[in-house]
C-alpha positions in Angstrom: -24.2 -25.8 14.0 -22.2 -26.0 17.1 -22.1 -29.7 18.0 -20.8 -29.4 21.6 -21.1 -27.1 24.5 -18.8 -24.1 24.6 -18.7 -21.4 27.1 -20.1 -19.2 24.4 -20.8 -19.3 21.2 -19.5 -17.7 18.1 -21.0 -17.2 14.7 -19.5 -16.0 11.2 -20.4 -15.0 7.9 -18.7 -16.8 5.2 -16.1 -13.8 3.9 -13.4 -15.6 6.2 -13.0 -17.5 3.1 -12.8 -20.7 5.8 -14.3 -24.4 4.3 -17.0 -25.2 6.2 -14.8 -28.3 7.5 -12.8 -26.0 9.3 -15.5 -24.2 10.8 -17.6 -27.1 12.0 -14.2 -28.6 13.6 -13.9 -25.1 15.4 -17.6 -24.8 16.5 -18.1 -22.0 14.7 -21.7 -21.5 13.5 -21.9 -20.0 9.8 -24.0 -17.9 8.3 -23.6 -17.9 4.3 -23.0 -14.9 2.2 -24.8 -14.9 -1.1 -24.1 -15.4 -4.8 -26.7 -15.2 -7.5 -25.5 -16.1 -11.3 -28.7 -15.4 -13.6 -31.5 -16.2 -12.1 -29.8 -18.7 -9.6 -28.6 -17.8 -5.8 -26.2 -20.0 -4.2 -24.8 -20.1 -0.5 -21.4 -20.0 -0.1 -20.2 -23.1 1.4 -23.1 -24.8 1.2 -24.8 -25.1 -2.0 -21.5 -24.4 -3.9 -17.9 -24.3 -2.8 -14.8 -22.9 -4.0 -13.6 -25.4 -6.6 -16.6 -25.4 -7.9 -17.5 -21.9 -8.1 -14.0 -21.4 -10.0 -15.2 -23.5 -13.1 -18.5 -22.3 -13.1 -17.9 -18.4 -12.7 -14.8 -19.1 -15.4 -17.5 -20.4 -17.9 -20.8 -18.7 -17.3 -22.2 -15.6 -18.5 -24.7 -13.6 -17.2 -25.5 -10.7 -14.2 -23.7 -11.8 -11.1 -24.4 -10.2 -7.6 -23.6 -11.0 -3.7 -25.7 -10.5 -0.8 -25.0 -10.5 2.6 -27.0 -12.7 5.2 -30.2 -10.8 6.3 -31.5 -9.4 9.3 -33.5 -12.5 9.5 -31.1 -14.8 8.6 -28.8 -13.8 11.3 -31.9 -13.7 13.7 -33.0 -17.4 13.4 -29.2 -18.6 13.7 -29.1 -16.4 17.2 -32.5 -17.9 18.5 -31.3 -21.8 17.3 -28.0 -20.9 19.7 -30.5 -19.5 22.6 -32.5 -22.8 22.2 -29.2 -24.8 22.7 -28.4 -22.9 26.1 -26.4 -20.3 25.1 -26.5 -17.2 26.9 -23.2 -15.4 25.4 -22.7 -15.3 21.6 -20.0 -13.8 19.6 -21.2 -12.8 16.1 -18.3 -12.0 13.7 -18.4 -10.1 10.7 -16.5 -8.6 7.7 -15.4 -4.9 7.9 -18.4 -2.6 8.1 -16.6 -0.6 5.8 -17.4 -3.2 3.0 -20.6 -4.8 3.6 -23.6 -4.5 5.8 -23.3 -7.5 7.2 -22.7 -5.9 10.7 -25.0 -3.9 10.6 -27.6 -6.4 9.9 -26.3 -8.6 12.6 -26.5 -5.5 15.1 -30.3 -5.5 13.9 -30.8 -8.8 14.6 -28.8 -9.1 18.0 -31.5 -6.4 19.4 -34.2 -8.8 18.1 -32.8 -11.9 20.2 -34.1 -12.4 23.9 -32.2 -14.8 25.9 -28.8 -14.4 25.4 -25.7 -11.5 25.3 -24.9 -11.0 21.7 -21.4 -9.3 21.2 -21.4 -8.1 17.0 -17.8 -7.6 16.2 -16.3 -6.0 13.3 -13.2 -7.7 12.2 -12.0 -4.6 10.1 -11.3 -7.3 7.3 -12.2 -10.0 5.1 -10.6 -13.0 3.9 -7.7 -14.0 5.3 -7.6 -10.8 7.8 -11.1 -12.1 8.5 -9.8 -15.4 9.4 -6.8 -14.6 11.7 -9.2 -12.7 13.8 -11.7 -16.0 14.0 -8.7 -18.0 15.1 -7.7 -15.8 18.0 -11.4 -15.9 19.2 -12.0 -19.4 18.9 -8.4 -20.6 20.4 -8.8 -18.2 23.3 -12.9 -19.5 24.1 -11.3 -23.2 24.1 -8.5 -22.2 26.1 -11.3 -21.4 29.0 -11.0 -17.6 28.6 -14.3 -15.3 29.3 -16.3 -14.0 26.8 -15.2 -10.2 27.2 -11.2 -11.2 27.4 -11.4 -13.1 24.2 -13.7 -10.1 22.6 -10.9 -7.6 23.6 -7.8 -10.2 22.7 -9.6 -10.9 18.9 -10.3 -7.0 18.2 -6.4 -6.3 19.1 -5.9 -8.7 16.3 -8.5 -7.0 14.1 -6.6 -3.2 14.9 -3.0 -4.9 14.2 -3.7 -7.0 11.2 -2.9 -6.5 7.8 -3.9 -8.1 4.5 -2.5 -7.5 1.0 -4.5 -8.6 -2.1 -3.9 -8.5 -5.8 -7.4 -8.4 -7.7 -7.2 -10.2 -11.1 -7.4 -7.9 -14.0 -11.4 -8.4 -14.8 -12.3 -7.8 -10.7 -15.5 -6.3 -10.0 -16.3 -4.9 -7.1 -19.5 -3.8 -8.2 -20.5 -7.2 -7.8 -22.4 -7.1 -4.6 -25.5 -5.9 -2.9 -25.6 -4.0 0.5 -21.8 -2.7 -0.2 -20.3 0.2 1.4 -17.7 2.1 -0.7 -18.2 -0.5 -3.2 -17.4 -3.3 -1.4 -13.8 -5.0 -1.1 -11.7 -2.5 -3.4 -13.4 0.7 -3.0 -13.5 2.6 -6.1 -11.6 1.5 -9.0 -11.9 1.7 -12.8 -12.3 -1.6 -13.5 -12.9 -1.2 -17.5 -9.4 0.6 -17.9 -7.9 -2.1 -16.0 -9.1 -4.8 -17.9 -8.3 -2.9 -21.3 -4.8 -2.6 -20.5 -4.2 -5.9 -17.8 -3.4 -3.7 -14.9 -3.5 -5.3 -11.9 -2.7 -3.1 -8.1 -1.7 -4.1 -4.8 -4.4 -3.2 -2.3 -3.7 -2.8 1.4 -6.7 -3.7 4.0 -5.8 -1.6 7.2 -6.6 -1.6 10.5 -9.6 0.3 10.0 -10.8 -1.7 7.4 -10.5 0.1 4.6 -9.2 -0.6 1.1 -6.5 1.4 -0.1 -4.8 1.2 -3.6 -0.5 1.1 -2.7 0.8 -0.1 -6.1 0.0 -1.1 -9.2 1.3 -2.8 -12.3 1.0 -5.2 -15.0 3.5 -7.9 -14.2 2.8 -9.7 -11.4 6.2 -10.2 -10.2 6.5 -7.1 -9.6 3.6 -6.9 -7.5 4.6 -10.1 -5.2 7.8 -8.2 -4.8 5.9 -4.8 -3.6 3.7 -7.2 -1.4 7.0 -8.9 0.2 8.6 -5.5 1.0 5.3 -4.1 2.7 5.3 -7.3 4.5 8.8 -7.2 5.7 8.7 -3.4 6.6 5.5 -4.4 8.9 7.6 -7.6 10.4 10.6 -4.9 11.4 8.4 -2.8 13.2 5.9 -5.8 14.7 8.3 -8.8 15.0 7.8 -11.6 13.7 4.6 -12.5 11.6 2.4 -15.4 10.8 0.3 -15.3 7.6 -2.3 -16.5 5.8 -1.8 -17.1 1.8 -5.5 -16.6 -0.1 -5.8 -17.9 -3.7 -8.5 -17.0 -6.2 -8.3 -20.2 -7.9 -5.2 -20.3 -10.0 -1.9 -21.5 -8.1 0.5 -20.6 -10.6 -0.5 -17.1 -9.4 -0.2 -18.0 -5.9 3.4 -19.5 -6.3 4.8 -16.1 -7.8 3.7 -14.4 -4.7 5.5 -16.7 -2.8 9.1 -16.8 -4.4 9.7 -13.3 -2.7 8.6 -14.8 0.6 11.5 -16.4 0.8 14.0 -14.3 2.5 15.9 -13.9 5.8 14.8 -10.5 5.9 12.1 -11.1 8.3 10.7 -14.0 10.3 7.3 -15.7 9.0 5.0 -18.4 9.2 2.2 -19.7 7.0 -0.6 -21.2 8.9 -2.8 -21.9 5.7 -3.5 -21.7 2.2 -7.1 -20.6 1.8 -9.2 -20.9 -1.6 -11.8 -17.6 -2.0 -15.3 -18.4 -1.5 -18.0 -17.7 -4.3 -18.5 -14.1 -3.1 -15.2 -13.2 -2.7 -14.2 -14.8 -5.7 -17.0 -12.9 -7.6 -15.8 -9.4 -6.6 -11.7 -10.2 -6.8 -11.9 -12.4 -9.6 -10.7 -15.6 -10.5 -6.9 -15.7 -10.6 -6.6 -12.9 -7.4 -4.1 -13.6 -4.7 -3.6 -12.2 -1.0 -1.8 -12.3 2.3 -3.0 -11.5 5.7 -0.6 -11.0 8.5 -0.2 -10.5 12.3 2.2 -10.9 14.7 3.2 -13.7 16.2 3.3 -12.1 19.4 -1.0 -12.1 18.9 -1.4 -15.5 17.3 1.1 -17.9 17.8 1.7 -20.1 15.1 0.8 -23.3 17.1 -2.4 -21.7 18.0 -3.1 -21.1 14.5 -2.2 -24.6 13.7 -4.7 -25.9 16.0 -7.6 -23.7 14.4 -6.8 -24.2 10.7 -5.5 -27.7 10.8 -3.9 -27.3 7.7 -2.5 -31.0 7.3 -5.7 -32.4 8.3 -7.7 -30.0 6.0 -5.1 -30.7 2.6 -5.7 -34.5 2.9 -9.7 -34.3 3.3 
């Protein structure tokens, strides 16, 4: 929970792929998504973290599903914050095109008395979600009013993009409460696994995932990602980005290589490991890039939120 009083409270779900330590330092209350393996259910970041899940997911067999926070779980967090004295709450969630967490949060907000609760659709997941959350938390800590904070975060949600390469074994149907089958939309996963084909998916400003390019070679996919990011930067100006890794560092190094170019100006804000619920859909070995213009999120602001060096040393 939030340890120090702020001018408003922030709540988020774990689809942001941020570790609990970063959220706690930022004063953000977490309502975790859950992953079920066989007969056991785990809460993201609380019962199981990313490194442990990379091992267990790779070594265990059985039915896997992921779940959004329930209306009751969200309402319990809101009521706890009201009891702490908060009269303004912003609840930030994974794209409503992917999961029903946003819809559940809206229902929970209607059930909660004593506070004005604004529920925000980040129009993204993972790194894109994290960039929106960074904008919101930085503005709150700078003393902006809640409505201005939300408006500025919505702009980041609209203008940011995410490119993701799921593993060849990705299972987008690993989820309950998905909309349009979750992160990847409709894909023929059996055919892809058989052929070893991977694709580059873009999560756009509406929070929808569309496949842009496919290949069996990660280097070609990575080159396409860099060119797409370069075209965006030429239009929008210098960008700040977040790298996303599904537990295989050598794959992320392949993605990083074509980014070392003078074609566009960029700064890396953080490297995020996918939380268990994201890993269960995108697969171990998935990689991604989420980015937004530096005019909307300054590198120094992002560093203050992600605290990259401290997070890596801890």
